[in-house]
C-alpha positions, -999 to 999 in steps of 0.1 A, spaced: -76 34 74 -82 58 103 -47 72 99 -53 77 62 -85 97 69 -67 118 95 -40 128 70 -61 129 38 -55 166 33 -17 159 32 -23 132 5 -43 157 -16 -15 182 -13 9 156 -26 -11 149 -58 2 180 -78 38 169 -69 32 134 -80 16 146 -112 45 169 -119 70 141 -116 49 117 -136 44 141 -165 77 159 -167 101 132 -154 90 96 -155 69 97 -187 98 114 -207 122 89 -192 100 60 -203 94 76 -237 131 81 -242 139 45 -234 113 34 -259 128 56 -286 163 42 -278 149 8 -289 134 20 -322 145 34 -355 130 68 -349 112 87 -376 91 119 -373 65 105 -396 56 69 -403 63 37 -384 90 34 -359 101 -2 -359 117 -17 -329 154 -27 -335 163 -39 -301 198 -29 -289 209 -17 -323 211 19 -313 232 10 -282 255 -10 -305 258 21 -328 268 43 -299 293 18 -284 310 14 -318 312 51 -325 348 64 -320 334 99 -312 315 85 -283 347 70 -268 365 103 -274 337 122 -256 338 97 -227 376 101 -224 372 139 -223 344 136 -198 365 115 -174 396 137 -177 378 170 -173 355 155 -146 384 140 -126 401 174 -127 370 192 -115 365 166 -87 400 167 -74 407 205 -76 371 215 -68 370 193 -37 404 205 -25 398 242 -33 364 244 -16 376 226 15 407 248 17 386 280 13 362 268 40 390 260 65 406 294 58 374 313 63 368 293 95 399 309 109 387 345 101 376 363 133 363 395 117 326 389 111 323 416 84 353 403 64 341 367 68 307 374 54 321 396 26 345 368 16 317 343 16 296 365 -6 325 371 -31 331 333 -33 294 324 -37 284 350 -63 299 332 -93 276 302 -85 246 323 -90 256 333 -126 247 311 -156 274 297 -177 265 321 -204 277 350 -182 306 331 -166 318 318 -200 316 353 -215 336 367 -186 364 341 -190 364 343 -228 371 380 -224 397 376 -196 416 349 -216 414 367 -249 448 370 -266 438 406 -276 439 428 -245 426 400 -222 435 407 -186 454 373 -182 475 379 -212 482 415 -202 495 402 -168 517 377 -186 530 405 -208 540 425 -177 558 394 -164 579 392 -196 558 370 -220 567 378 -256 536 364 -272 500 362 -261 487 327 -251 457 315 -270 441 297 -240 409 289 -258 424 280 -292 453 258 -280 445 221 -273 472 221 -246 453 245 -224 417 236 -233 409 210 -206 427 230 -179 407 261 -188 375 241 -184 386 226 -151 398 260 -137 367 280 -147 344 253 -133 363 252 -100 361 290 -98 324 290 -104 313 263 -80 339 266 -52 317 291 -33 287 268 -32 306 238 -18 325 261 5 292 272 21 282 236 27 315 230 46 310 263 66 275 252 76 288 218 87 316 236 107 290 255 127 276 221 140 310 211 155 307 211 193 329 241 206 337 221 238 359 198 216 382 228 207 382 240 244 393 205 256 420 204 229 433 239 239 434 228 275 455 198 265 479 221 246 468 213 211 477 240 185 456 252 155 471 225 133 463 196 156 428 210 162 424 210 124 437 175 119 421 158 149 388 177 153 377 198 123 385 174 95 371 143 111 339 162 120 336 173 84 338 138 69 300 135 64 299 168 46 329 158 25 310 126 14 280 147 5 300 173 -15 320 145 -33 288 127 -42 272 159 -56 303 166 -76 304 130 -88 268 131 -100 277 162 -120 307 147 -138 288 129 -165 262 157 -169 286 185 -179 270 205 -207 264 242 -202 300 252 -197 313 232 -227 286 244 -251 294 280 -242 332 279 -241 342 254 -267 351 263 -303 363 244 -334 399 248 -325 396 228 -292 365 208 -301 383 174 -299 397 181 -264 365 193 -247 337 174 -264 319 155 -236 291 130 -234 263 156 -231 275 175 -261 277 142 -280 240 136 -271 231 172 -281 248 169 -315 232 135 -322 198 145 -311 194 182 -319 218 189 -347 218 156 -366 183 146 -354 192 110 -347 169 109 -317 172 71 -313 210 72 -311 209 102 -287 184 84 -265 206 54 -263 236 75 -254 216 93 -227 206 60 -211 242 48 -211 250 80 -193 222 74 -168 234 38 -162 270 50 -157 259 76 -132 239 51 -113 269 27 -113 293 54 -100 268 64 -73 264 28 -62 302 22 -61 307 54 -41 279 47 -16 292 11 -11 329 21 -7 323 51 16 293 36 34 274 68 27 245 73 51 259 51 78 
């Protein structure tokens, strides 16, 4: 009780934070779960139907198509994004010129600051078959016809993966660079004395020391896999709809466009459950935090 009185001002400062989370996070979460168990109507009674809405989602072929697209696009973003950001960080770690190093970090990080509305617009313009920079370069290399990157199902998922990696690579690269500054320089000095070259220093010092940062980056990217939305809603079109429709766009269409709030809520909680399951598996397998 004495300790509580000593820190009572801190507890009062915490009240607005607690109220914020209760009002804008936990209450909507509870309300959404309630709606997922009802036959939702704007006016009138909303009878409880148990797990009927979850059954409707799990028997919907469009849901499984969206899940398949989510896993394929998400796996590509995980693999290529993880490798690209790590490679960029290791490359920048070898740069000795401070000005060039900071400039490169800035160039890599800037796309992360832009919204997907801006980034999507940039890439739609660059990939345009009519005077788009990418097609102009292909024409110089001998291509006879322009490639319709955003209208051809063969390229749709790869475009989504590539543009996502380009946008987020700088953010994860900064995390790796921050972790590299914590590596004890004496480890490299001892390795050089023992005759270890750059490659051996990379394999036996830098990469092992970056393992905790790798786990954190992978976990952050894993949590984002099932929540992809902004990029797809900006860059998709009817021609590639089937190849890039993901879980969050499925929820958006059911809830906002078709106004089936009960089905959308059920799908949302399935996504939340899947995210928690993936997180639990990852933390158990990698012993994250130990």
